[in-house]
N, C-alpha and C positions, 0 to 999 in steps of 0.2 A: 658764551660770555664774550661780549664785544668790548675791545679796549676803548677808552675815551678818545675822542678825536684829538689830533695834534693841534694845539693852540698856537696859531701863527704869531701871537704876540710873545710867546716864549722864545728863548734863545734857539738858534739853529742847532739841531742835533746832528752831529757828525757821525756817520756810519761808515765803517771801513769795508772795503771789498773782501778783506779776510774774514770779517765777521759774517757778511752776507753769504760768502761761499760756504762757510762752516754750517750755518743754519740751513741753507738749501740742501746741503749734503745730508744733514741729519733728518730733514723732512723726507727726502727721497728714500733714505734707508727705512724710515718708519712706514712709508707708503708700501714698501715691499713686504712688510711684516703683518699688514692688516688684511683681513678677508673681505670686509665690507666695502662695496663699491662706493657707497655714499661717503664714508669716512675717507677713503682714498681720494675722492674728488675734492673734498674740503682741504685735505693736506696738499694736494696738487695746486689748488688755488692759492693756498697760503705760501707755498714755495714760489709761485709766479709773482705774488705780491711782494715778497721779500726780495726776490731777484730784481724786480723793477725799481727798487729803491736806489740801486747803483747802476744797473745796466739798461741799455736801450734794447729794442727788439732785435738788433743785429748782434747783440752780445758785447757791444762796446760800452765802456764806461761813459756815463753822462758827462757833459762838459764840466771841467773842473775836478772830476774824480781822480784823474791821473796825479795831479799835484797833491791832493789830499791823501791819496794812498802813499805817495812818496814821503810825505810828512809823517804819516802814521808809522811807516817802517823805520824812519830815522829816529823817531821817539822811542821805539821799542828796544 
């Protein structure tokens, strides 16, 4: 099941690094519990895709993410 593509005409969806970290951790835990290499590969790809929503290849937040994360923490 593939989600519908993000419509760029919609408002910008803010995603916090806290949420990304939580989802990536959950996917990594799920990967450890499956025996199928195919399923594990899909879960690994999903974790990489979610991770790249916030972080670059060096593990640093994309430009502007630091300010957004601070605003998210302040609002909580």
